[in-house]
C-alpha positions in Angstrom: -5.3 14.5 8.5 -5.5 14.6 12.4 -4.8 11.7 14.7 -8.4 11.2 15.7 -9.6 11.3 12.1 -6.9 8.8 11.1 -8.0 6.5 14.0 -11.7 6.7 12.9 -10.6 5.9 9.4 -8.7 2.8 10.5 -11.7 1.5 12.6 -14.1 2.1 9.7 -11.8 0.2 7.3 -12.0 -2.8 9.7 -15.7 -2.7 9.6 -15.6 -2.8 5.8 -13.2 -5.8 5.7 -13.9 -7.9 8.7 -17.4 -9.3 9.1 -16.5 -10.5 12.7 -16.2 -6.8 13.9 -19.2 -6.2 16.1 -18.5 -2.8 17.7 -16.0 0.1 17.8 -15.1 -0.9 21.4 -14.3 -4.4 20.4 -12.1 -3.3 17.5 -10.2 -0.8 19.7 -9.3 -3.5 22.4 -9.1 -6.7 20.4 -7.4 -6.0 17.0 -3.5 -6.3 17.6 -2.8 -5.7 13.9 -4.3 -2.2 14.3 -2.4 -1.7 17.6 0.8 -2.6 15.7 0.0 0.0 13.0 -0.7 2.7 15.5 2.5 2.0 17.4 4.4 2.0 14.1 3.2 5.5 13.1 4.8 6.8 16.3 8.1 4.7 15.7 8.2 5.8 12.1 8.2 9.4 13.1 11.0 8.8 15.5 12.9 7.0 12.8 12.5 9.9 10.4 13.7 12.3 13.1 16.9 10.0 13.4 16.0 8.7 16.9 16.8 5.2 15.5 17.5 3.5 18.9 14.2 4.7 20.4 12.2 3.8 17.3 13.7 0.3 17.3 12.9 -0.1 21.0 9.3 0.9 20.4 9.0 -1.5 17.4 10.3 -4.3 19.5 7.9 -3.5 22.3 5.1 -3.6 19.7 6.3 -7.0 18.5 6.2 -8.3 22.1 2.7 -6.8 22.5 1.1 -7.7 19.3 3.1 -10.5 17.6 3.6 -8.1 14.5 7.1 -7.0 13.6 7.1 -3.8 11.6 10.4 -2.1 11.1 10.2 1.6 11.9 11.8 2.5 8.6 8.8 0.9 6.6 6.4 3.2 4.8 2.8 2.4 5.2 -0.3 4.0 3.6 -3.8 4.8 4.8 -6.5 2.1 5.8 -3.9 -0.7 6.1 -5.4 -3.7 7.7 -3.5 -6.6 9.3 -6.0 -9.4 9.9 -5.2 -11.6 13.1 -1.6 -10.2 12.8 0.4 -12.9 14.6 3.7 -13.6 12.7 3.5 -10.7 10.3 7.1 -9.3 9.4 7.5 -6.1 7.4 11.1 -5.0 6.6 12.8 -1.7 6.8 12.6 -0.6 3.2 9.0 -2.0 2.4 6.5 0.5 1.0 2.7 -0.2 1.3 0.0 1.8 -0.4 -3.6 2.5 0.7 -6.3 0.0 1.4 -3.9 -3.0 1.6 -4.7 -6.2 3.5 -2.2 -8.6 5.0 -3.2 -11.9 6.8 -1.3 -13.7 9.6 2.2 -14.9 9.1 2.8 -12.8 5.9 6.4 -11.7 5.4 7.6 -8.7 3.4 11.2 -9.6 3.5 14.5 -9.0 1.7 16.8 -11.3 -0.2 20.2 -9.5 0.3 22.3 -8.1 2.9 23.3 -5.2 0.9 22.1 -1.8 2.0 19.5 0.0 -0.1 16.1 -1.0 -1.4 15.7 -4.6 -0.5 12.0 -5.1 0.5 8.8 -5.2 -1.6 6.6 -2.3 -2.7 2.9 -2.8 -2.5 0.6 -0.7 -4.5 -3.0 0.2 -3.5 -5.7 -2.5 -2.8 -3.1 -5.4 -2.6 -4.2 -8.5 -0.7 -1.7 -11.0 0.6 -3.0 -14.3 2.0 -2.0 -16.0 5.2 1.6 -17.4 5.3 2.7 -15.9 1.9 6.3 -14.6 1.6 6.9 -11.6 -0.7 10.7 -11.3 -1.1 13.1 -8.8 -2.5 12.7 -5.3 -4.0 9.8 -6.3 -6.2 6.6 -4.5 -6.9 3.0 -5.6 -6.3 1.0 -3.4 -8.5 -2.5 -2.1 -7.6 -5.1 -4.8 -7.1 -2.6 -7.6 -7.0 -3.5 -10.8 -5.0 -1.3 -13.4 -3.4 -2.6 -16.8 -2.4 -1.9 -18.3 1.0 1.5 -19.8 1.6 2.9 -18.6 -1.7 6.4 -17.3 -2.3 6.7 -14.3 -4.6 10.0 -13.2 -5.9 8.9 -11.3 -9.2 6.8 -8.3 -9.8 3.1 -8.8 -10.1 1.0 -6.9 -12.5 -2.2 -4.8 -11.7 -5.2 -7.0 -10.7 -3.3 -10.3 -11.2 -3.5 -13.2 -8.8 -0.4 -15.4 -8.0 -0.1 -18.7 -6.2 2.4 -21.5 -5.4 6.1 -21.6 -4.8 7.5 -19.8 -6.7 4.5 -17.6 -7.2 2.8 -18.0 -10.7 0.0 -16.1 -12.3 -3.4 -17.9 -12.1 -5.8 -15.1 -12.8 -5.4 -12.1 -15.0 -8.1 -9.5 -15.6 -10.1 -9.2 -18.8 -12.3 -6.4 -19.9 -15.3 -8.7 -19.5 -14.4 -9.8 -16.0 -13.8 -6.2 -14.9 -17.1 -5.1 -16.2 -19.0 -8.0 -14.6 -17.3 -7.4 -11.2 -18.0 -3.7 -11.3 -21.6 -4.4 -12.2 -22.1 -6.8 -9.4 -20.4 -4.5 -6.9 -22.8 -1.7 -7.8 -25.9 -4.0 -7.5 -24.7 -5.2 -4.1 -24.4 -1.7 -2.9 -27.8 -0.7 -4.3 -29.5 -3.5 -2.4 -27.6 -2.7 0.8 -25.0 -5.5 1.4 -21.4 -6.0 1.2 -20.0 -7.0 -2.3 -17.6 -9.5 -0.6 -16.3 -12.2 -2.9 -18.7 -11.6 -5.8 -15.8 -11.7 -8.4 -16.7 -13.8 -11.4 -13.5 -15.9 -11.0 -14.2 -16.8 -7.4 -13.9 -20.6 -6.8 -16.5 -20.5 -3.8 -19.6 -21.9 -5.1 -21.8 -19.8 -2.6 -20.0 -16.6 -3.8 -20.7 -17.7 -7.5 -24.4 -18.2 -6.6 -24.6 -14.8 -5.2 -22.8 -13.2 -8.1 -25.2 -14.9 -10.5 -28.1 -13.6 -8.5 -26.7 -10.1 -8.8 -26.3 -10.5 -12.5 -30.0 -11.7 -12.8 -31.1 -8.7 -10.6 -29.2 -6.3 -12.7 -30.8 -7.6 -16.0 -34.3 -7.5 -14.5 -33.6 -4.1 -13.1 -32.6 -2.9 -16.5 -35.6 -4.4 -18.3 -38.1 -3.0 -15.8 -36.5 0.4 -16.3 -36.7 0.2 -20.0 -40.5 -0.9 -19.7 -41.2 2.0 -17.4 -39.7 4.6 -19.8 -41.6 3.1 -22.8 -44.9 3.4 -20.9 -44.2 6.8 -19.7 -43.5 7.9 -23.3 -46.9 6.4 -24.3 -48.6 8.6 -21.7 -48.9 6.1 -18.8 -48.0 6.8 -15.2 -45.9 4.0 -13.8 -42.9 3.6 -11.7 -43.4 6.8 -10.1 -42.8 5.6 -6.6 -39.3 4.9 -5.2 -38.5 1.3 -4.4 -38.5 0.6 -0.6 -35.1 0.2 1.0 -34.2 -3.3 2.2 -33.8 -3.6 6.0 -30.4 -5.4 6.1 -30.4 -5.1 9.9 -33.5 -7.3 10.1 -31.6 -10.0 8.0 -28.7 -9.7 10.3 -30.8 -10.1 13.5 -32.6 -13.1 11.9 -29.2 -14.8 11.3 -28.0 -14.0 14.8 -31.1 -15.6 16.2 -30.7 -18.7 14.0 -27.1 -19.0 15.1 -28.1 -18.8 18.7 -30.7 -21.5 18.2 -28.0 -23.6 16.6 -25.7 -23.2 19.4 -28.4 -24.1 21.9 -29.1 -27.3 20.0 -25.5 -28.3 19.9 -25.1 -27.5 23.8 -28.1 -29.8 24.3 -26.6 -32.5 22.3 -25.4 -35.5 24.4 -22.7 -37.6 22.8 -23.2 -40.4 25.2 -26.6 -41.2 23.8 
């Protein structure tokens, strides 16, 4: 993949994972986590070419510029996203898969001074919360989640969630929960909005309410489809027209207007009254 295509992929991945991103220009100039990843790609190539001193100097400059310290020896996959970035430390022998997300103050560190593999390995789609420390040559398998400020020193299985000090498993996948999450995600895509936080075990009551609405929509959608098929078999002509697409941009514009009105009301408020 070429450099320009890789940059476009990085920008698109931020759009998908950060609702605060408003424009490509904003992402290019105001996301230090992405700047750190771009600089790391150059320093990593220098490191592999045995230009170790130059690579370390470039990574130190990146640390000064972005607040993110990535050793040039670290291996990083595609669509890696560092949100906010400040205080993130990634060690020399760390390996990161595709579509991973790290929040600020995360450390992928070592627990020994011995040479060799001493930093974590992250699979694909791993998410590590703010302030978490993942230490030692352990493996975070695909889809693993780490809660904020946790300290993880043991392997984490696929799709498991760990929290606490030391990290302990608090959520493990079941066939039922996987099926429900996949169904909700498909329904969210169908109706044109992001399926963020619609997992059935999410503690957020608003996210749970959205998830239940998606379950209801899926059930009604299935029942209407069955009714249409039955009537068609009886010779009727129903459900021949395609459902109109929802204009998500209109909802977004309405929310922006509402937010602007709220801000104006706050600005008008006089605390001296």
